[in-house]
Structures are given as structure tokens and as C-alpha cells.
C-alpha positions in Angstrom: 7.9 -23.1 10.0 4.8 -21.1 9.1 6.1 -18.1 7.1 2.8 -16.5 6.2 -0.9 -16.9 5.9 -2.0 -20.1 4.2 -4.7 -19.7 1.6 -7.4 -22.3 1.9 -9.9 -22.3 -0.9 -13.6 -22.8 -0.2 -14.8 -26.4 -0.4 -15.2 -27.5 -4.0 -12.9 -24.8 -5.4 -9.2 -25.1 -6.1 -6.8 -22.2 -5.5 -4.6 -21.2 -8.4 -1.1 -22.6 -8.5 1.7 -20.0 -8.9 5.0 -21.0 -10.6 7.4 -18.6 -8.9 11.1 -18.1 -9.5 13.1 -17.0 -6.5 16.7 -15.8 -6.4 18.6 -16.4 -3.1 21.8 -14.7 -2.2 24.2 -14.1 0.7 27.7 -12.7 1.2 27.9 -12.3 5.0 28.1 -14.9 7.7 27.9 -18.6 6.6 26.4 -17.8 3.2 26.2 -21.3 1.9 24.4 -22.5 5.0 22.0 -19.5 4.9 21.1 -20.1 1.3 20.7 -23.8 2.0 18.4 -23.0 4.9 16.1 -21.0 2.6 15.9 -24.0 0.2 15.2 -26.3 3.2 12.4 -24.0 4.3 10.8 -24.1 0.9 11.1 -27.8 0.8 9.2 -28.0 4.1 6.3 -26.2 2.3 6.4 -29.0 -0.3 6.6 -26.5 -3.2 10.1 -26.8 -4.6 10.2 -27.8 -8.3 13.8 -27.1 -9.2 16.9 -25.7 -7.5 20.1 -24.7 -9.2 23.5 -25.5 -7.9 25.1 -22.9 -5.7 27.2 -20.3 -7.6 29.9 -17.9 -6.4 29.2 -14.5 -8.0 30.9 -11.1 -7.8 28.9 -8.3 -6.2 26.7 -6.2 -8.4 26.2 -2.5 -8.0 29.7 -1.1 -7.4 29.9 -1.5 -3.6 33.2 -3.1 -2.4 32.2 -6.4 -0.6 32.8 -10.2 -0.6 31.5 -12.4 -3.4 28.0 -13.8 -3.1 26.6 -17.3 -2.9 23.6 -17.5 -5.2 20.9 -20.1 -6.0 17.8 -19.8 -8.1 14.8 -21.9 -7.1 11.5 -22.5 -8.8 8.5 -23.2 -6.6 4.9 -24.1 -7.4 2.2 -23.6 -4.8 -1.0 -21.9 -3.8 1.0 -19.2 -2.1 0.1 -15.9 -3.6 2.7 -13.5 -4.8 2.2 -11.4 -1.7 2.6 -14.6 0.5 5.9 -15.4 -1.2 7.1 -11.8 -0.5 6.2 -12.1 3.2 7.8 -15.6 3.4 11.1 -14.2 1.9 11.0 -11.1 4.1 10.4 -13.2 7.2 13.5 -15.4 6.4 15.6 -12.3 5.7 14.6 -10.8 9.0 15.4 -14.1 10.8 18.8 -14.0 9.1 19.3 -10.5 10.5 19.2 -8.8 7.1 19.9 -5.1 7.1 19.4 -2.6 4.3 21.7 0.3 5.2 23.6 0.3 1.8 21.8 -0.2 -1.5 23.4 -3.2 -3.3 25.6 -3.6 -0.2 26.6 -6.8 1.6 23.8 -8.9 3.2 23.3 -12.0 5.2 20.4 -13.0 3.0 18.5 -11.8 0.0 15.3 -13.5 -1.2 14.0 -11.9 -4.4 11.0 -12.8 -6.4 12.3 -12.9 -10.0 9.2 -14.0 -11.9 5.7 -15.5 -11.4 4.3 -17.2 -14.5 1.2 -15.4 -15.7 1.5 -12.6 -13.1 2.9 -9.1 -13.3 2.9 -6.2 -10.9 4.3 -2.7 -10.9 3.7 -2.2 -7.2 7.0 -0.8 -5.7 6.8 -3.4 -2.9 6.4 -6.3 -5.3 7.5 -5.6 -8.9 7.1 -8.7 -11.0 9.0 -9.6 -13.1 12.0 -8.3 -11.2 12.9 -5.1 -13.1 16.6 -5.9 -13.4 16.5 -9.7 -13.7 17.1 -9.7 -17.4 20.5 -8.0 -17.0 21.8 -9.8 -13.9 24.0 -12.8 -14.6 23.8 -14.0 -10.9 20.1 -14.5 -11.4 20.0 -15.7 -15.0 22.9 -18.3 -15.0 21.6 -20.3 -12.0 18.0 -20.0 -13.3 19.0 -21.3 -16.7 20.7 -24.2 -15.0 17.6 -25.0 -12.9 15.1 -24.5 -15.8 16.7 -24.7 -19.2 13.4 -23.8 -21.0 12.7 -20.8 -18.7 11.4 -17.6 -20.2 11.4 -14.0 -18.8 9.1 -11.5 -20.3 8.6 -13.8 -23.3 12.3 -14.2 -24.0 14.3 -17.4 -23.5 16.5 -17.1 -20.5 19.2 -18.8 -22.6 19.1 -15.9 -25.0 19.3 -13.4 -22.2 22.4 -15.1 -20.8 23.9 -15.2 -24.3 23.3 -11.4 -24.7 25.1 -10.6 -21.4 28.3 -8.7 -21.4 31.1 -11.3 -21.0 32.4 -9.2 -18.1 29.2 -10.0 -16.2 29.7 -13.7 -16.6 33.4 -14.4 -16.4 33.6 -14.6 -12.6 30.5 -16.6 -12.0 31.4 -20.1 -10.9 29.2 -23.1 -10.1 30.2 -24.5 -6.8 28.5 -27.9 -7.2 26.7 -27.7 -3.8 
């Protein structure tokens, strides 16, 4: 599957490698299969560095809905931040993702959490993700995948430790 333009550097030059952290989630349809499908697509690109186990997580944002299945994945490739955004958006569209209700149920959500050495305040691509530091469903799987991870210069382990216990009590590793 070709999910976006491929950057080919001029002969004799190497393109920068981007260490990108992606959060994957679903709570509609066959959520476990949808999240696994995204991981498989990334593996086809040959860029997957680490993948957390799958977690069952309660919905965030106050909208009544089923629990989510979440995975955090770190990839490293020549894909630019914008290419990763297009790749994730393409997969969301193929999974029939809709956006009628903010923080509502969804077939698939592919979020860019962080890109090492890169930041952007562009509303279409804000990096690091502006709420990642307070979302247990992102931080707990990320910590499991990358124990030494940092977000905005802070250890992800410290961010997890600082979370309200009510945010973490119902997050369960599924072992998939």
C-alpha cells in the first residue's frame, strides 16, 4: 500500500530520518483488527521500531461510548511529518472514520504524538500533540513501548506517575 508520496533524496544526499510516535485507537467495529491493520501497514513500510501491547482504555472527553483499543507505535523513516499525517488520514478514511462528534466514537484514530527534533503549531499538524501529556491512553502504551521516552523534555514515566489515578485505573493491557 502506498499511503503518500515517497521522498527520494537527490543522489549523494541522505534524507533525514524522523523518529515518530503514533497513537492508534478504535472503539467501533472490529477495533482490535483495525488497530492491528494499521500496525501491519506501518510494518510494510519497514519503519516500525517498537509497538506497545494493545490496551483497553475508557473513552476520554465525556461522550458516552464503548471502551477503546489503543496501541502506541514508534516508527523511524524518511517520511516527513506531513507524509505521516497523510498516511494516517488515508488509513482513517479507508476505515470509514467520521468526525461528527468531537471525542466521540470512531472506527479508527491515528494521531501523531511526537516527532523527535520537530515541533509545529500548525492547526492541521500540531506536534507534539497538545494533550498527549495528560492522556493516559497515550502515555501508558508509549511507556511500555519505549521506557526511556521523553515528551517535551520530560520523561514519559514521570508524566504517567503524575496522572490522576482516576485516569489510569481502568486502563488494561490486553496482551495482544
